[in-house]
C-alpha positions as CSV (number, residue, x, y, z in Angstrom):
1,M,0.1,0.0,0.0
2,A,1.2,3.5,-0.7
3,K,2.1,5.8,1.9
4,L,-0.2,9.0,2.3
5,V,1.8,12.1,2.3
6,K,0.4,14.9,4.2
7,R,1.6,18.2,3.0
8,K,2.1,21.0,5.7
9,R,0.5,24.1,5.1
10,R,3.0,26.9,5.2
11,R,2.0,29.8,7.3
12,L,3.4,33.4,6.8
13,S,5.8,34.6,9.4
14,F,5.2,37.6,11.6
15,F,7.6,39.4,9.5
16,S,6.1,38.4,6.1
17,K,2.7,39.6,7.4
18,C,4.2,43.1,8.7
19,S,5.9,43.5,5.2
20,I,2.6,43.1,3.4
21,V,0.9,45.4,5.6
22,L,3.6,47.9,5.1
23,T,3.7,47.8,1.3
24,T,0.1,47.9,1.1
25,S,-0.2,51.0,3.2
26,L,2.7,52.8,1.5
27,M,1.0,52.3,-1.9
28,M,-2.3,53.4,-0.6
29,W,-0.6,56.6,0.8
30,L,1.2,57.3,-2.4
31,F,-2.2,57.1,-4.3
32,V,-4.0,59.1,-1.7
33,S,-1.4,61.9,-1.6
34,I,-1.3,62.0,-5.4
35,F,-5.2,62.2,-5.5
36,V,-5.5,64.8,-2.8
37,G,-2.7,66.7,-4.3
38,S,-4.5,67.1,-7.8
39,I,-7.8,68.0,-6.0
40,N,-6.0,70.7,-4.0
41,T,-4.4,72.1,-7.1
42,S,-7.8,72.1,-9.2
43,L,-9.5,74.0,-6.1
44,T,-7.0,76.3,-5.7
45,I,-7.2,77.3,-9.6
46,D,-11.1,77.6,-9.1
47,I,-10.4,80.1,-6.3
48,Q,-8.1,82.4,-8.3
49,K,-10.6,82.1,-11.2
50,M,-13.3,83.3,-8.8
51,N,-11.4,85.9,-7.3
52,T,-10.5,87.4,-10.7
53,E,-14.0,87.3,-11.7
54,V,-15.2,89.1,-8.4
55,A,-12.6,91.8,-8.9
56,S,-13.8,92.3,-12.4
57,L,-17.3,92.3,-11.3
58,K,-16.3,94.9,-8.6
59,A,-14.9,97.3,-11.2
60,Q,-17.8,96.8,-13.4
61,N,-20.0,97.7,-10.8
62,Q,-18.2,100.8,-9.8
63,Q,-18.3,101.9,-13.6
64,L,-21.9,101.3,-13.6
65,S,-22.3,103.3,-10.4
66,I,-20.5,106.2,-12.0
67,D,-22.8,106.0,-15.1
68,I,-26.0,106.1,-12.9
69,Q,-24.8,109.2,-11.3
70,T,-24.1,110.9,-14.4
71,L,-27.4,110.0,-15.8
72,Q,-29.2,111.3,-12.8
73,N,-27.8,114.5,-13.1
74,K,-30.6,117.4,-12.8
75,D,-28.9,119.6,-15.5
76,R,-28.7,116.7,-17.9
77,I,-32.4,116.0,-17.4
78,Y,-33.5,119.6,-17.7
79,T,-31.5,119.7,-21.1
80,M,-33.2,116.6,-22.4
81,A,-36.7,118.1,-21.4
82,A,-35.8,121.3,-23.2
83,D,-34.6,119.5,-26.3
84,A,-38.0,117.6,-26.3
85,G,-39.8,120.6,-26.0
86,L,-41.0,120.7,-22.5
87,E,-40.7,123.7,-20.1
88,Q,-40.6,124.1,-16.4
89,N,-43.7,125.4,-14.8
90,Q,-42.5,127.1,-11.6
91,D,-45.9,126.9,-10.2
92,N,-45.7,123.2,-9.8
93,I,-42.5,122.7,-8.1
94,I,-42.5,121.9,-4.3
95,S,-39.2,121.7,-2.5
96,V,-38.7,119.2,0.5
97,N,-36.4,120.3,3.1
98,Q,-35.6,118.3,6.2
99,G,-39.2,117.0,6.6
100,A,-40.8,120.3,5.8
101,I,-42.7,120.9,2.5
102,S,-42.4,124.5,0.9
103,E,-43.6,125.7,-2.3
104,A,-41.3,127.5,-4.4
105,K,-42.5,130.7,-6.1
């Protein structure tokens, strides 16, 4: 009769297990550091774009504010009214000064 040969199952040593864990953790750290670094770079670029856009919009708002003040000038309105053939009727002008109403005559 033939002899039955039992094979012993080889177990990993403590050092081998630690080496596998260390290698796996180093690979994961490398992957995460590259991934987070690329996301950080893209977020920084987005922040710079937004800051540039905000500065541009502030300058545009300031220019529009100046244009509004120019268009609201009383003399300009009187000139446009005169060009359109309108005249000021002094009897219809009412001045408001610090809460008191007085009629200009």
